[in-house]
N, C-alpha and C positions, 0 to 999 in steps of 0.2 A: 606707410613705412615704404620704403625706395626699393624696388628690387634692383640689385644687380647679377650683373650677366658674368656667365665661366670668364669671359675676355678681361671687361671690368674689374673682377676678381686677379686676374691673371696679371695685369699692367700693374697693379697695386702692388701683388705679390714683388712683381721684377722690383719695382720700385724701392721695396722695404729691404728687400736682400740686395739690394746692390747691383742688379742684374740689369738693369736697364742704362745706365749709366757709371761705368767704374769710378769710383769714389777715391778722392784724393783725400784721404783721412788716414793718420795712423795706424798701425795695423792692428796695435793693443784695443784703439778707440772699434776697430770694427767688429773685432772678436766680441767685445761685448755688447755692439750694440745687436749682432747675431744673436745673442744669447749662448754665444760657445758655437761651436762646431763638430759632429759625430766625428771621432775621429778613431775608430780600433783598429783602422788601417793608418800605418800612422804617417805615414808620406801623403793621403789625401787632402789633409786642411790645405797644403802650400797650394795645390791645382784650385784647391776653391777658394782661397783667396786670391790668389793671381788673377781668377775671371771676375774677381770684384773689387781689385784697385789698380788704381791707375801709376805705374812705375813700382808691382811689389814686388820686393827684396826679399827671397825664403832667409837670406841670413837675418833678417828682422824678426823675424819669428821665433828662429832660433834660440837667439840671445834671449828674447823672452821668456823661450820655455828655461833656457838655462841659467837667465838671471830670475827664475823663479815669480815671475811676472805673471804668465801663463801654468798652467797646468795640464795633467790629462788624469782623470781621475772618473768612476764610476758615477756616473750621475742619473740623467736624465734618463728613462725609458729602462733604465739596468742597464745602461751601455758606455762606453768610452765617450769621455767628450772631453775638449780642448776647451777651456773654459779661463776666464780671467783671474787672478788668483782672490780678490775682491769677492768677484761671485760663489767662487768655489767655496771661499767661509761663509757666505750669507746663504747660501745657499742646501750645503751637505745637511744639514740637522731636516730640515725638509722635506729630504729625500730618504730621509731611515729607514721608516717604515716600510716606503714602498721597493726599498732596496731588499730587505728581510721578507719580504713577500713575495716577491716575485724568486729570492732566491729560494725558499719555501718552494715554490709551485712546483720545481725540479727537482728539490733533492727531499721533499715533505717526510720519506719513510726513512732515509738513511738520517735523519734529523729529529723523528719525533722522541719525545719526551727529554731532549737534551735543551739545557737553560741556556739561550742565545746573549744572555745578557755577560752571564761566565764565562762563555766564550770571548765575548769581545774584551771584558778585562783582560782574559788571557794573552788574547791576540794583542791589545797594548802594551802587556808585560813584556813579551816576546821583542816588538820592535820600538820598545820605550829607548834607546838608545840612539834612535834616528840612522843608523846605516840600514840602508838598502838593501831589500833581502827578493831573494825569488821567493812566488808560492811554496818552492818546495821546502826551501829551508823553515820558511815560518811554518809551514804541516807537520815539519818533523819535528820539531819544538815542543808539538802540541801532542802529536802522536800517540806518548804517552799514556797521559792525563784521559785520552777520549779514545782509547784503541779499538772500541767499538764502530767508530763511527768513521764511513767512504772517507778515505784522506782527500777525492776531487770534492765530497761534500762541504768537509771540514774547511777547505780554502777557500772555495765562493764563498763561504757563508763569510769567513773570517774577513779575506784579504775585498772584497766587491758588494760587501754589503752590513757586518756588522762592525766591521771599525774602519773609520775614515780616511782613505788612504791615499798614496797620488803615487804614478807611475814615474818616477826618475830617468831624467837623461841620463844616459842619449837616445832611448830609446824617442821616438817622434820627432829628433833632430833632422835636418833638411840632409838626405842621400846619405844617413848613417843607418847599418842595420844593428839593431841591437835588443837582446831580449829584454824580459820584463822585469823590474828591481821594483820593489813595490818600498816603500815608507810611508810615517803616519803623518797625513795630512798635514795636523801641527806642529810635528819638528820641521815639516820641509819647509811651511810659512811662518815659523816664531810666535805663532800665536792659537790658542783653543779655537773652534769652529764656533760661531754665533750660535745660542742655545737657540731652542724654540721656545717663541714667548705664549702664555699663558694668554692672550688677547685674543677676544673671540670673532675680531673683524681680520686675524690673519694679516698683519702687517706683511711679514715674509712674503706671505701669497697675494697681496697685493703689487707690491713692487714686483712681482715674477709675471703678472696680467700683464700690466703696463709692458714692461720689455717686451712680451711675447707680442704683443698686439703693434709696437713699434715699429717689430720684422717681419711681423707676419699675419696682419691683420688687414681688411677686415676678417674676424674667424666667431665660429661657434665653439662655443664650450667643450662641444668635441672633439674639436680640431686641438683646444688647450691642453688638451686631457692628453691626445697623442702625440703631442711634443713633449710634455713632461712626465709623462707616466703615470702624473699625480690624479686625484680623483677629482678634475675637473676645479678646485679651487673653490666651490660657491661660496665660501663666506667670504671669502676675497674679492670675488663678484660681484656678490650681492653690495657690498660695502664701497665699490667705487660706479657704479650703478648710474649715480649723479653725475658722476663727471664724462660719461664715456657715448658715442650716440650708435643708434642702432639701424639694423637694413635687415635687409630680407634677402636668401638668394632665390634661383630658382627651382629649389626643393621646397621651400616654404621655409630655413633653417634661418633662426633669429642670427644677426652678424653683428658681434660687439666691434667696436674698434675707438680709439683717440679721434677726438671730435678733429684736430689739427692733421693729424696724418698726413702724407700724400695719397692722392686715388689721381693720377693720370687717366687723361682720355683716355677711353677704351680704343682710338683711332693711333693713338702715341705708335711708330714703331719700335720693333723690340730687336736689339741683335743677336745674333747667332751668340751661345755662352754653353764653353765645356762644362758640365760638372761631373764632381769627382764623384766615387762612390760613396752612398749614404748620405747625398747632401739633405739635410736639411728645408731647402726648399723643396723641397719634395716629403720629404718623413717627417716633415713638423706639419701636417694636417692629417685629419681623418676624411674626412672629402678631398682628396687630391685632385680633381676633375679639372679644377682650376690649372693646373698644370702638367697634367698628364691622362689621358684618357685609360680610361676603367679596365681596357683589354692588357694595357703594359703596366697594369699595377706593379706588378712582380716584378720588373725589372729592378725596382727601386729597393726594393726588400732583399734582393739577390745578390744586391751589391753589383748592377754593372754600373757601368760608367755613363752617363748619358750627354746627349747633344739637345740642347733648345735651339729649336728655329720659329721665327715669330714667338718666341717665348713658350713652346712647348715642347714635352719630349718627344723629336722627329725621329733621334737618332742614338744608338750605343758607340762607343767611343774605348779603343784600348790600346796600348802600347805594344809596338809590335814586336816578336822577340828578333828582329834586327839589329834593335838598339833604342835606344830609350829617347832618338829623335826620330822615331818613324810611330804614326798614329795612324790606326785604321778605323776608320769608319762606317757601321752598316746601317744603313737607312731604316726606319721600320714600314717606310711607306716610301712611293716616287718622289724623291726630291725634284724641285723646278729647277732651270737649268741654271737662274740667279742664283737659287737656294745651294746650289753645289760651288757654287764659283764662293757665294759667302762662308760656307763650312771650308771648303779650302783654304781661303784665306786664312781663319781664324786658328782652322788647324795648323796653319803651318808657324803660328807665332806662338801656340802653346809648343808643339815640338820644337822651338827653336828652347823656349823657355824651361822641357824636360832634358834638352841637351843642352843648357847655357851655353848656347850659339853654336854649337859643330853642327854636324851634319845633321839635314830635318829632312822629311819626305810625310807627306800624308796622301793617302788612297780611299776613294770611297767603294766599299766593296757590297758583293751583291746581297 
């Protein structure tokens, strides 16, 4: 079986993630291809798409959000994701048990003995008119019925797990600051989510596996679990094995892939790219050594924005307090003069995007 080293896996990941060359595709198609973007920080997906798409216009993503063609909702890994409306409807039921279990993992004592289906039904009834509500409004309407339940636990279970909800705009719109207002996903998108099927081959899971490999492969089952938060989708993987190809990484793990997916030559040059906080190009793997050193693994879960140099995490970046057009880059190790130049040039383009063409400044700090 062919062994792929970290550099080969890195170039494959960059190609699938649209980070090797900026893609000339519609924003909706990019969001679909990527399987969504992690989005608990509302403005971060705009940087993620700017780094991936040629001529990205942030208004295009805002329009998709307000037009209900993309939605923000709790989904993969029990985190807020920005996904297409079609994926939200197709995938939400497949994530329901995981969302409930992860919420119980935090609030089990608070919710002990509580019928979660009863909570879900009550939450849906409160939100049935389709009006976006804050969590406090939803919990306030339920608290009389469950006065003994901690309000935070009740809100987390209803809004982020037991009831399929979306976060309504202007939350997530470009350059808009707005609180979270929750709405039934079915009300927002005009129909109920797709139900789970009883088919043992897990057709929804199969579609997710194909989509994951198209955007992240070659990858192991553990990587798939890390991306979606589900239990590896074993039935789906078994059903698909006949149409997949297999490799091994240098650790001996089996890696699965779509046969015709891009696997560029490891020597392919990789441009500097600025990634937003919590980007799935990093978080979408259990073994992240193809893109980030183990010593720096904690940066991604801590919400640090990172810079890729030669395809790997080499620095962090932030918007300086002097304004949205000022970008400060902090290398994780000494950069060559050529790499510094490339970082400054790409950083200037990012600063211009963030400031919409106004004043811009980039500096590499100690």
